[in-house]
SEDOZA-789391 format. One record per residue (C-alpha): residue number from 1; residue in three letters; x, y, z. Coordinates in steps of 0.25 Angstrom, whole numbers. Layout:
% residues N
+-----+--------+-------+-------+-------+
| num | residu |     u |     v |     w |
+-----+--------+-------+-------+-------+
| NUM |    ALA |     X |     Y |     Z |
...
+-----+--------+-------+-------+-------+
% end
This chain:
% residues 483
+-----+--------+-------+-------+-------+
| num | residu |     u |     v |     w |
+-----+--------+-------+-------+-------+
|   1 |    MET |     1 |     0 |    -1 |
|   2 |    SER |     5 |    13 |    -3 |
|   3 |    GLU |     7 |    26 |     2 |
|   4 |    SER |    -8 |    35 |     0 |
|   5 |    ASN |    -2 |    49 |    -1 |
|   6 |    GLY |   -14 |    53 |    -7 |
|   7 |    ALA |   -23 |    46 |     2 |
|   8 |    GLY |   -37 |    43 |    -5 |
|   9 |    GLU |   -34 |    49 |   -19 |
|  10 |    SER |   -39 |    36 |   -26 |
|  11 |    SER |   -53 |    37 |   -20 |
|  12 |    THR |   -62 |    48 |   -15 |
|  13 |    ALA |   -61 |    53 |     0 |
|  14 |    LEU |   -75 |    49 |     2 |
|  15 |    ASP |   -71 |    34 |    -2 |
|  16 |    THR |   -60 |    34 |     8 |
|  17 |    VAL |   -69 |    37 |    19 |
|  18 |    SER |   -69 |    28 |    32 |
|  19 |    SER |   -82 |    19 |    35 |
|  20 |    ALA |   -76 |    15 |    48 |
|  21 |    PRO |   -79 |    21 |    61 |
|  22 |    HIS |   -72 |    35 |    62 |
|  23 |    ASP |   -60 |    31 |    71 |
|  24 |    ARG |   -48 |    40 |    67 |
|  25 |    TYR |   -39 |    32 |    78 |
|  26 |    HIS |   -38 |    21 |    71 |
|  27 |    VAL |   -33 |    14 |    57 |
|  28 |    HIS |   -44 |     9 |    50 |
|  29 |    GLU |   -44 |     1 |    37 |
|  30 |    ASP |   -44 |     8 |    24 |
|  31 |    ASP |   -41 |    20 |    33 |
|  32 |    TYR |   -29 |    29 |    27 |
|  33 |    VAL |   -18 |    31 |    39 |
|  34 |    MET |    -5 |    40 |    38 |
|  35 |    PHE |     9 |    33 |    45 |
|  36 |    ARG |    19 |    42 |    51 |
|  37 |    LEU |    32 |    36 |    49 |
|  38 |    PRO |    45 |    35 |    57 |
|  39 |    ASN |    49 |    47 |    49 |
|  40 |    GLY |    38 |    55 |    49 |
|  41 |    GLU |    31 |    52 |    37 |
|  42 |    VAL |    18 |    51 |    35 |
|  43 |    ARG |    11 |    42 |    26 |
|  44 |    SER |    -3 |    38 |    22 |
|  45 |    HIS |   -10 |    24 |    20 |
|  46 |    GLN |   -22 |    17 |    18 |
|  47 |    VAL |   -25 |     6 |    25 |
|  48 |    LYS |   -32 |    -6 |    20 |
|  49 |    LYS |   -34 |   -19 |    29 |
|  50 |    ASN |   -25 |   -32 |    25 |
|  51 |    GLY |   -17 |   -23 |    17 |
|  52 |    THR |     0 |   -19 |    19 |
|  53 |    LEU |     3 |    -5 |    21 |
|  54 |    SER |    17 |    -2 |    17 |
|  55 |    MET |    26 |     9 |    24 |
|  56 |    GLY |    38 |     9 |    15 |
|  57 |    ARG |    52 |     5 |    23 |
|  58 |    LEU |    45 |     4 |    35 |
|  59 |    GLY |    38 |    -9 |    29 |
|  60 |    GLN |    24 |   -16 |    27 |
|  61 |    PHE |    13 |   -18 |    37 |
|  62 |    SER |     0 |   -23 |    38 |
|  63 |    VAL |   -13 |   -15 |    38 |
|  64 |    ASN |   -21 |   -24 |    46 |
|  65 |    ASN |   -11 |   -19 |    57 |
|  66 |    LEU |   -14 |    -5 |    57 |
|  67 |    ILE |   -29 |    -6 |    55 |
|  68 |    GLY |   -36 |    -1 |    69 |
|  69 |    GLN |   -23 |     4 |    75 |
|  70 |    PRO |   -25 |    17 |    81 |
|  71 |    TYR |   -17 |    29 |    76 |
|  72 |    GLY |    -4 |    35 |    80 |
|  73 |    LEU |     2 |    21 |    83 |
|  74 |    THR |    14 |    17 |    80 |
|  75 |    HIS |    18 |     4 |    71 |
|  76 |    GLU |    31 |    -2 |    68 |
|  77 |    ILE |    30 |   -12 |    56 |
|  78 |    VAL |    37 |   -26 |    58 |
|  79 |    GLY |    35 |   -34 |    47 |
|  80 |    LYS |    20 |   -31 |    42 |
|  81 |    GLU |    14 |   -29 |    57 |
|  82 |    LEU |    13 |   -17 |    65 |
|  83 |    ASN |    18 |   -17 |    79 |
|  84 |    VAL |    14 |    -4 |    87 |
|  85 |    LEU |    25 |     4 |    94 |
|  86 |    PRO |    22 |    11 |   107 |
|  87 |    PRO |    22 |    26 |   106 |
|  88 |    ARG |    36 |    33 |   108 |
|  89 |    SER |    36 |    41 |   122 |
|  90 |    ILE |    41 |    54 |   126 |
|  91 |    GLU |    55 |    53 |   132 |
|  92 |    ASP |    60 |    65 |   140 |
|  93 |    ILE |    75 |    68 |   134 |
|  94 |    GLU |    84 |    69 |   142 |
|  95 |    ASP |    92 |    80 |   145 |
|  96 |    THR |   107 |    76 |   141 |
|  97 |    ASP |   121 |    86 |   136 |
|  98 |    ALA |   124 |    78 |   126 |
|  99 |    THR |   125 |    85 |   112 |
| 100 |    ASN |   126 |    83 |    98 |
| 101 |    GLU |   139 |    91 |    96 |
| 102 |    LEU |   148 |    79 |    97 |
| 103 |    ILE |   143 |    71 |    86 |
| 104 |    ASN |   148 |    69 |    73 |
| 105 |    ASP |   141 |    62 |    64 |
| 106 |    GLY |   147 |    51 |    54 |
| 107 |    GLN |   146 |    38 |    48 |
| 108 |    MET |   154 |    32 |    58 |
| 109 |    VAL |   143 |    38 |    70 |
| 110 |    GLN |   132 |    26 |    66 |
| 111 |    PRO |   141 |    13 |    64 |
| 112 |    LEU |   128 |     6 |    61 |
| 113 |    THR |   127 |     4 |    44 |
| 114 |    GLY |   115 |     5 |    35 |
| 115 |    PRO |   117 |   -10 |    32 |
| 116 |    GLU |   118 |   -15 |    46 |
| 117 |    ILE |   105 |    -7 |    50 |
| 118 |    GLU |    98 |   -14 |    38 |
| 119 |    ALA |   103 |   -27 |    42 |
| 120 |    LEU |    98 |   -23 |    55 |
| 121 |    LYS |    84 |   -20 |    48 |
| 122 |    SER |    84 |   -33 |    39 |
| 123 |    SER |    87 |   -43 |    51 |
| 124 |    GLY |    76 |   -37 |    60 |
| 125 |    VAL |    79 |   -28 |    69 |
| 126 |    HIS |    70 |   -19 |    73 |
| 127 |    ALA |    71 |    -3 |    72 |
| 128 |    SER |    73 |     1 |    85 |
| 129 |    GLU |    86 |   -10 |    87 |
| 130 |    ILE |    92 |    -3 |    75 |
| 131 |    ILE |    90 |    11 |    79 |
| 132 |    LYS |    97 |     6 |    93 |
| 133 |    LYS |   110 |     1 |    86 |
| 134 |    GLN |   111 |    12 |    78 |
| 135 |    ILE |   111 |    21 |    92 |
| 136 |    GLU |   119 |    10 |    98 |
| 137 |    ALA |   130 |    11 |    86 |
| 138 |    HIS |   129 |    28 |    84 |
| 139 |    SER |   142 |    34 |    91 |
| 140 |    ASN |   137 |    48 |    93 |
| 141 |    TYR |   123 |    44 |    99 |
| 142 |    GLU |   126 |    46 |   112 |
| 143 |    LEU |   130 |    60 |   110 |
| 144 |    LYS |   118 |    65 |   104 |
| 145 |    THR |   109 |    73 |   113 |
| 146 |    GLU |    95 |    67 |   118 |
| 147 |    TYR |    87 |    74 |   107 |
| 148 |    SER |    97 |    68 |    95 |
| 149 |    LYS |    97 |    54 |   102 |
| 150 |    ASP |    78 |    55 |    99 |
| 151 |    LYS |    82 |    59 |    86 |
| 152 |    TYR |    91 |    49 |    81 |
| 153 |    LYS |    82 |    39 |    87 |
| 154 |    LYS |    70 |    44 |    78 |
| 155 |    ARG |    79 |    46 |    65 |
| 156 |    LYS |    82 |    32 |    67 |
| 157 |    GLU |    67 |    26 |    70 |
| 158 |    ALA |    63 |    34 |    57 |
| 159 |    LYS |    72 |    26 |    49 |
| 160 |    PHE |    71 |    14 |    55 |
| 161 |    LEU |    58 |    11 |    62 |
| 162 |    LYS |    46 |     4 |    54 |
| 163 |    ALA |    36 |    11 |    61 |
| 164 |    PHE |    23 |    22 |    58 |
| 165 |    THR |    12 |    28 |    66 |
| 166 |    THR |    -1 |    30 |    62 |
| 167 |    VAL |    -7 |    42 |    61 |
| 168 |    GLU |   -20 |    47 |    66 |
| 169 |    PRO |   -31 |    53 |    52 |
| 170 |    THR |   -32 |    67 |    56 |
| 171 |    ILE |   -32 |    78 |    51 |
| 172 |    TYR |   -20 |    84 |    53 |
| 173 |    ASN |   -13 |    70 |    50 |
| 174 |    VAL |   -18 |    72 |    37 |
| 175 |    ALA |   -14 |    86 |    35 |
| 176 |    GLU |    -2 |    84 |    41 |
| 177 |    TYR |     0 |    71 |    30 |
| 178 |    TRP |    -2 |    79 |    17 |
| 179 |    PHE |     4 |    90 |    22 |
| 180 |    ASN |    18 |    84 |    25 |
| 181 |    LYS |    15 |    73 |    12 |
| 182 |    ASP |    12 |    80 |     1 |
| 183 |    PRO |     7 |    95 |     5 |
| 184 |    GLY |     4 |    99 |   -10 |
| 185 |    ARG |    -9 |    89 |   -10 |
| 186 |    ILE |   -15 |    98 |     2 |
| 187 |    ARG |    -9 |   112 |    -2 |
| 188 |    ASP |     1 |   114 |     9 |
| 189 |    MET |   -10 |   114 |    17 |
| 190 |    ARG |    -5 |   113 |    34 |
| 191 |    VAL |   -13 |   105 |    44 |
| 192 |    ASP |   -13 |   119 |    52 |
| 193 |    THR |   -19 |   125 |    39 |
| 194 |    LEU |   -28 |   116 |    38 |
| 195 |    SER |   -32 |   117 |    52 |
| 196 |    GLN |   -35 |   133 |    50 |
| 197 |    MET |   -43 |   129 |    38 |
| 198 |    LEU |   -53 |   120 |    46 |
| 199 |    ASN |   -53 |   132 |    59 |
| 200 |    LEU |   -55 |   143 |    48 |
| 201 |    GLY |   -66 |   136 |    40 |
| 202 |    ASN |   -74 |   132 |    53 |
| 203 |    ILE |   -76 |   118 |    49 |
| 204 |    ARG |   -85 |   109 |    60 |
| 205 |    PRO |   -93 |    98 |    61 |
| 206 |    GLY |  -108 |   102 |    54 |
| 207 |    GLY |  -103 |   113 |    45 |
| 208 |    ARG |  -105 |   113 |    30 |
| 209 |    TYR |   -91 |   117 |    22 |
| 210 |    LEU |   -85 |   118 |     8 |
| 211 |    ALA |   -71 |   112 |     5 |
| 212 |    VAL |   -63 |   116 |    -7 |
| 213 |    ASP |   -50 |   104 |    -6 |
| 214 |    ASP |   -39 |   103 |   -13 |
| 215 |    VAL |   -29 |    99 |    -3 |
| 216 |    SER |   -32 |    84 |    -4 |
| 217 |    GLY |   -44 |    84 |     5 |
| 218 |    LEU |   -35 |    89 |    17 |
| 219 |    VAL |   -47 |   101 |    21 |
| 220 |    VAL |   -59 |    91 |    17 |
| 221 |    ALA |   -52 |    81 |    28 |
| 222 |    ALA |   -50 |    92 |    38 |
| 223 |    MET |   -65 |    97 |    37 |
| 224 |    LEU |   -73 |    82 |    37 |
| 225 |    ASP |   -62 |    82 |    48 |
| 226 |    ARG |   -70 |    92 |    54 |
| 227 |    LEU |   -83 |    90 |    51 |
| 228 |    GLY |   -84 |    78 |    56 |
| 229 |    GLY |   -95 |    70 |    47 |
| 230 |    ASP |  -103 |    84 |    51 |
| 231 |    GLY |  -105 |    93 |    41 |
| 232 |    ARG |  -103 |    95 |    26 |
| 233 |    LEU |   -91 |    97 |    18 |
| 234 |    VAL |   -93 |   100 |     2 |
| 235 |    THR |   -80 |   100 |    -5 |
| 236 |    ILE |   -76 |   107 |   -18 |
| 237 |    CYS |   -64 |    98 |   -27 |
| 238 |    ASP |   -63 |    97 |   -41 |
| 239 |    VAL |   -66 |    83 |   -45 |
| 240 |    ASP |   -79 |    77 |   -48 |
| 241 |    SER |   -78 |    65 |   -38 |
| 242 |    PRO |   -78 |    66 |   -24 |
| 243 |    PRO |   -64 |    71 |   -22 |
| 244 |    ALA |   -52 |    62 |   -15 |
| 245 |    TYR |   -47 |    69 |    -3 |
| 246 |    PRO |   -34 |    62 |     3 |
| 247 |    ALA |   -34 |    68 |    16 |
| 248 |    MET |   -48 |    66 |    19 |
| 249 |    SER |   -46 |    49 |    16 |
| 250 |    GLN |   -34 |    50 |    26 |
| 251 |    MET |   -44 |    54 |    36 |
| 252 |    ASN |   -50 |    42 |    35 |
| 253 |    PHE |   -65 |    51 |    37 |
| 254 |    PRO |   -77 |    42 |    41 |
| 255 |    LYS |   -89 |    42 |    31 |
| 256 |    GLU |   -97 |    52 |    40 |
| 257 |    PHE |   -86 |    61 |    39 |
| 258 |    ALA |   -83 |    61 |    22 |
| 259 |    SER |  -100 |    59 |    20 |
| 260 |    ILE |  -101 |    74 |    24 |
| 261 |    MET |   -94 |    79 |    13 |
| 262 |    ALA |   -97 |    82 |    -1 |
| 263 |    SER |   -89 |    86 |   -14 |
| 264 |    LEU |   -91 |    95 |   -27 |
| 265 |    ASN |   -83 |    98 |   -39 |
| 266 |    TRP |   -81 |   112 |   -42 |
| 267 |    ALA |   -91 |   110 |   -55 |
| 268 |    THR |  -101 |   103 |   -46 |
| 269 |    ALA |  -100 |   115 |   -37 |
| 270 |    GLU |  -104 |   124 |   -47 |
| 271 |    GLU |  -120 |   129 |   -47 |
| 272 |    GLU |  -121 |   129 |   -61 |
| 273 |    TYR |  -116 |   114 |   -63 |
| 274 |    THR |  -127 |   106 |   -69 |
| 275 |    PRO |  -123 |    91 |   -63 |
| 276 |    VAL |  -123 |    80 |   -74 |
| 277 |    ALA |  -138 |    74 |   -76 |
| 278 |    LEU |  -137 |    57 |   -72 |
| 279 |    LEU |  -143 |    49 |   -82 |
| 280 |    PRO |  -159 |    46 |   -79 |
| 281 |    ASP |  -160 |    32 |   -72 |
| 282 |    PRO |  -162 |    22 |   -81 |
| 283 |    ALA |  -172 |    10 |   -79 |
| 284 |    GLN |  -168 |     0 |   -70 |
| 285 |    ASP |  -168 |   -11 |   -81 |
| 286 |    ASP |  -157 |    -1 |   -88 |
| 287 |    ILE |  -147 |    -3 |   -77 |
| 288 |    ARG |  -140 |   -14 |   -81 |
| 289 |    SER |  -132 |   -19 |   -69 |
| 290 |    ASP |  -132 |   -13 |   -51 |
| 291 |    LYS |  -118 |    -6 |   -56 |
| 292 |    HIS |  -126 |     2 |   -63 |
| 293 |    LYS |  -135 |     5 |   -54 |
| 294 |    VAL |  -124 |     8 |   -44 |
| 295 |    ARG |  -116 |    19 |   -53 |
| 296 |    MET |  -132 |    26 |   -57 |
| 297 |    SER |  -135 |    26 |   -42 |
| 298 |    LYS |  -121 |    33 |   -37 |
| 299 |    ARG |  -122 |    43 |   -49 |
| 300 |    LYS |  -135 |    46 |   -44 |
| 301 |    ALA |  -129 |    48 |   -28 |
| 302 |    ALA |  -118 |    57 |   -35 |
| 303 |    SER |  -127 |    65 |   -42 |
| 304 |    ASP |  -135 |    68 |   -31 |
| 305 |    ALA |  -124 |    69 |   -21 |
| 306 |    LEU |  -120 |    81 |   -30 |
| 307 |    ALA |  -132 |    88 |   -32 |
| 308 |    ALA |  -134 |    88 |   -15 |
| 309 |    THR |  -118 |    92 |   -15 |
| 310 |    ARG |  -120 |   104 |   -24 |
| 311 |    ASP |  -134 |   108 |   -19 |
| 312 |    GLU |  -127 |   108 |    -3 |
| 313 |    LEU |  -115 |   117 |   -10 |
| 314 |    PHE |  -125 |   128 |   -16 |
| 315 |    THR |  -134 |   129 |    -5 |
| 316 |    GLY |  -122 |   134 |     4 |
| 317 |    GLU |  -121 |   140 |    17 |
| 318 |    PHE |  -108 |   131 |    19 |
| 319 |    SER |  -101 |   134 |    32 |
| 320 |    GLY |   -86 |   135 |    26 |
| 321 |    LEU |   -77 |   134 |    14 |
| 322 |    LEU |   -63 |   128 |    14 |
| 323 |    ILE |   -55 |   130 |     2 |
| 324 |    ALA |   -40 |   123 |    -2 |
| 325 |    SER |   -41 |   123 |   -15 |
| 326 |    GLN |   -31 |   123 |   -28 |
| 327 |    TYR |   -40 |   133 |   -35 |
| 328 |    ASP |   -41 |   149 |   -32 |
| 329 |    PRO |   -48 |   148 |   -19 |
| 330 |    ALA |   -55 |   163 |   -24 |
| 331 |    SER |   -62 |   154 |   -35 |
| 332 |    VAL |   -66 |   143 |   -24 |
| 333 |    LEU |   -72 |   154 |   -15 |
| 334 |    THR |   -80 |   162 |   -26 |
| 335 |    ARG |   -87 |   147 |   -29 |
| 336 |    LEU |   -90 |   143 |   -16 |
| 337 |    SER |   -91 |   154 |    -6 |
| 338 |    PRO |  -106 |   155 |    -9 |
| 339 |    TYR |  -108 |   143 |    -4 |
| 340 |    LEU |  -104 |   147 |    11 |
| 341 |    GLY |  -114 |   151 |    21 |
| 342 |    GLY |  -111 |   164 |    31 |
| 343 |    SER |   -98 |   163 |    39 |
| 344 |    ALA |   -93 |   152 |    32 |
| 345 |    SER |   -76 |   151 |    33 |
| 346 |    ILE |   -69 |   151 |    23 |
| 347 |    VAL |   -54 |   145 |    22 |
| 348 |    ILE |   -47 |   145 |    10 |
| 349 |    TYR |   -32 |   138 |    11 |
| 350 |    SER |   -23 |   142 |    -2 |
| 351 |    GLN |    -7 |   139 |     0 |
| 352 |    HIS |    -5 |   151 |    -7 |
| 353 |    LEU |    -6 |   164 |     1 |
| 354 |    GLN |    -9 |   175 |   -11 |
| 355 |    ILE |   -22 |   167 |   -14 |
| 356 |    LEU |   -28 |   169 |    -1 |
| 357 |    THR |   -25 |   182 |     0 |
| 358 |    ASP |   -30 |   186 |   -15 |
| 359 |    LEU |   -43 |   179 |    -9 |
| 360 |    GLN |   -43 |   187 |     4 |
| 361 |    ASN |   -44 |   200 |    -3 |
| 362 |    LYS |   -56 |   194 |   -12 |
| 363 |    MET |   -63 |   189 |     1 |
| 364 |    ARG |   -60 |   204 |     7 |
| 365 |    ALA |   -70 |   211 |    -4 |
| 366 |    ASP |   -80 |   201 |    -3 |
| 367 |    PHE |   -89 |   203 |     9 |
| 368 |    GLN |   -93 |   189 |    11 |
| 369 |    TYR |   -80 |   184 |    16 |
| 370 |    LEU |   -77 |   189 |    31 |
| 371 |    ALA |   -63 |   192 |    34 |
| 372 |    PRO |   -54 |   183 |    26 |
| 373 |    SER |   -42 |   180 |    29 |
| 374 |    VAL |   -29 |   174 |    27 |
| 375 |    THR |   -21 |   164 |    36 |
| 376 |    GLU |    -8 |   156 |    36 |
| 377 |    SER |    -7 |   145 |    48 |
| 378 |    TRP |     8 |   141 |    53 |
| 379 |    LEU |    12 |   128 |    59 |
| 380 |    ARG |    25 |   126 |    66 |
| 381 |    ARG |    27 |   111 |    71 |
| 382 |    TYR |    35 |   109 |    84 |
| 383 |    GLN |    43 |    95 |    89 |
| 384 |    VAL |    38 |    94 |   102 |
| 385 |    LEU |    48 |    84 |   111 |
| 386 |    PRO |    55 |    86 |   124 |
| 387 |    GLY |    65 |    97 |   123 |
| 388 |    ARG |    64 |    97 |   109 |
| 389 |    THR |    51 |   105 |   106 |
| 390 |    HIS |    54 |   114 |    93 |
| 391 |    PRO |    47 |   119 |    81 |
| 392 |    THR |    50 |   111 |    69 |
| 393 |    MET |    61 |   117 |    60 |
| 394 |    VAL |    54 |   113 |    47 |
| 395 |    THR |    38 |   117 |    42 |
| 396 |    SER |    30 |   121 |    33 |
| 397 |    GLY |    29 |   136 |    29 |
| 398 |    SER |    16 |   138 |    26 |
| 399 |    GLY |     1 |   128 |    26 |
| 400 |    GLY |    -6 |   139 |    17 |
| 401 |    PHE |   -14 |   149 |    19 |
| 402 |    LEU |   -31 |   152 |    23 |
| 403 |    LEU |   -40 |   162 |    19 |
| 404 |    HIS |   -51 |   160 |    27 |
| 405 |    ALA |   -65 |   170 |    27 |
| 406 |    THR |   -80 |   168 |    32 |
| 407 |    LYS |   -92 |   169 |    23 |
| 408 |    ILE |  -101 |   181 |    26 |
| 409 |    TYR |  -114 |   184 |    19 |
| 410 |    ASN |  -112 |   196 |    12 |
| 411 |    ASP |  -127 |   205 |    15 |
| 412 |    PRO |  -126 |   218 |    12 |
| 413 |    LYS |  -140 |   220 |    18 |
| 414 |    ALA |  -135 |   215 |    31 |
| 415 |    GLN |  -133 |   224 |    43 |
| 416 |    ALA |  -126 |   222 |    54 |
| 417 |    VAL |  -131 |   218 |    69 |
| 418 |    THR |  -125 |   230 |    76 |
| 419 |    SER |  -133 |   240 |    65 |
| 420 |    HIS |  -147 |   234 |    68 |
| 421 |    ARG |  -144 |   235 |    82 |
| 422 |    SER |  -140 |   251 |    81 |
| 423 |    LYS |  -151 |   254 |    74 |
| 424 |    LYS |  -159 |   248 |    84 |
| 425 |    ARG |  -152 |   255 |    97 |
| 426 |    LYS |  -155 |   268 |    89 |
| 427 |    THR |  -170 |   265 |    87 |
| 428 |    ASP |  -171 |   261 |    99 |
| 429 |    ALA |  -163 |   275 |   105 |
| 430 |    SER |  -174 |   282 |    95 |
| 431 |    ALA |  -187 |   275 |   101 |
| 432 |    GLY |  -183 |   280 |   116 |
| 433 |    GLY |  -182 |   268 |   128 |
| 434 |    THR |  -172 |   259 |   132 |
| 435 |    PRO |  -171 |   247 |   122 |
| 436 |    ALA |  -179 |   237 |   133 |
| 437 |    GLU |  -190 |   248 |   132 |
| 438 |    THR |  -190 |   246 |   115 |
| 439 |    ARG |  -188 |   232 |   116 |
| 440 |    ALA |  -201 |   232 |   123 |
| 441 |    ALA |  -209 |   240 |   115 |
| 442 |    SER |  -205 |   233 |   102 |
| 443 |    ARG |  -212 |   222 |   107 |
| 444 |    GLU |  -226 |   228 |   110 |
| 445 |    PRO |  -235 |   228 |    99 |
| 446 |    GLU |  -237 |   238 |    90 |
| 447 |    GLY |  -250 |   247 |    93 |
| 448 |    PRO |  -255 |   252 |   106 |
| 449 |    VAL |  -255 |   245 |   119 |
| 450 |    SER |  -265 |   242 |   129 |
| 451 |    VAL |  -262 |   241 |   143 |
| 452 |    GLN |  -273 |   235 |   152 |
| 453 |    VAL |  -273 |   242 |   165 |
| 454 |    ASP |  -283 |   246 |   176 |
| 455 |    GLN |  -283 |   261 |   168 |
| 456 |    PRO |  -284 |   263 |   156 |
| 457 |    ALA |  -269 |   266 |   150 |
| 458 |    SER |  -269 |   274 |   136 |
| 459 |    PRO |  -258 |   265 |   127 |
| 460 |    LYS |  -246 |   270 |   123 |
| 461 |    PRO |  -239 |   267 |   110 |
| 462 |    VAL |  -226 |   262 |   109 |
| 463 |    GLU |  -216 |   264 |    99 |
| 464 |    HIS |  -208 |   252 |    93 |
| 465 |    ALA |  -194 |   253 |    91 |
| 466 |    ALA |  -189 |   251 |    75 |
| 467 |    VAL |  -185 |   235 |    74 |
| 468 |    PRO |  -174 |   235 |    64 |
| 469 |    ASP |  -177 |   225 |    51 |
| 470 |    LYS |  -172 |   211 |    54 |
| 471 |    VAL |  -161 |   208 |    46 |
| 472 |    LYS |  -165 |   199 |    35 |
| 473 |    SER |  -158 |   185 |    34 |
| 474 |    HIS |  -152 |   182 |    21 |
| 475 |    ARG |  -148 |   169 |    16 |
| 476 |    THR |  -138 |   165 |     3 |
| 477 |    THR |  -143 |   156 |    -9 |
| 478 |    GLY |  -134 |   150 |   -17 |
| 479 |    SER |  -122 |   157 |   -20 |
| 480 |    GLU |  -125 |   170 |   -18 |
| 481 |    PRO |  -123 |   179 |    -6 |
| 482 |    MET |  -131 |   184 |     5 |
| 483 |    SER |  -137 |   198 |     1 |
+-----+--------+-------+-------+-------+
% end
């Protein structure tokens, strides 16, 4: 079984969802599993029951030994079997006066030669014994500091130890895998930028969202993970069939998570688009086989689903729009903005700052977009070890840029609430009396009021304070802005 760099490319994302109970803490059959090797490399494979998985120089093993195991364990390959290694404990580094100044590197420092090491490996000697022999033969090992000794052991383990650690399929781990493996496939989107997109987009269970994802399904997978099977997600893509989102496949979503997603391509997202009419159903006698019946029923179901998704899109009132596309974001926003509801969040990702600043200037001149802002997040990693905590020396220069804004209804006739309140105060003051008296008077019926007392009292007319007209509620239909 070869490595799956583009997990799920041969099938759609909906075809790779799991029907098993939602349990991300254990490895299940047909799941995509990420493996962290001793040298830090992370690989992704799909596990098939009764199959054999090859890990390169580490060897092969039977997949059945992995199914049902919890994530996070370290497994050692022995023959074609797996042995679970105990977790490595954090040890306190003892203070020492040793330095590295007297160490002289050379060929004679390590007398154990390559052929001798290969002979030990061929004879079945365990990797820990080989490392131990190398340490014993190293002439300068005792001159090293405790930190240098620990680094030396880790380098040898990465070279000789035939072990791997299974990685839990969280959106953080999937985003890290793609950013390190092939950043071009996700348009250099870093994990902190992805988290900012979700927060600025106000992605929450129960919401209805639009998404344009050209980053291998990373944004779609993150949104479905946040929604948790509660809400609605409509994606716009280029292909006619349901898109293949590799990142979504690696999340091993259950069916209820993926069932809330529907997809349209740019052609079917046009209101002027006319779907291809299906041929009339032939008579039952004309249907020659059951296979033809199944094919016709599938076409009918696909046509009905397309019509329902189009109606849902054109109805509008979506809660947010997330864009990470290869196309001009201004044209994408123009196409999809009419389908957003009031106070909907808009988040646009791009690798290039100039593209977003140009769009920001256009949005500032349009009153239906509130506070368009461009941001760039910064992420610095730290090594956290006893006595050796420091930032890493190498990091990525940028994880991309974000443009976010809020969609509002551009209604020129709308008036602020404070304006009505100020008018009411002026009217109350001109009518005389306290505000409480004015409110009480406004509840009295019009005309004279008769009061039943022992002695007849002459009726007094009651002056009514002017009540401001109610602000009419407007709703938008289709793609027309609120007026």
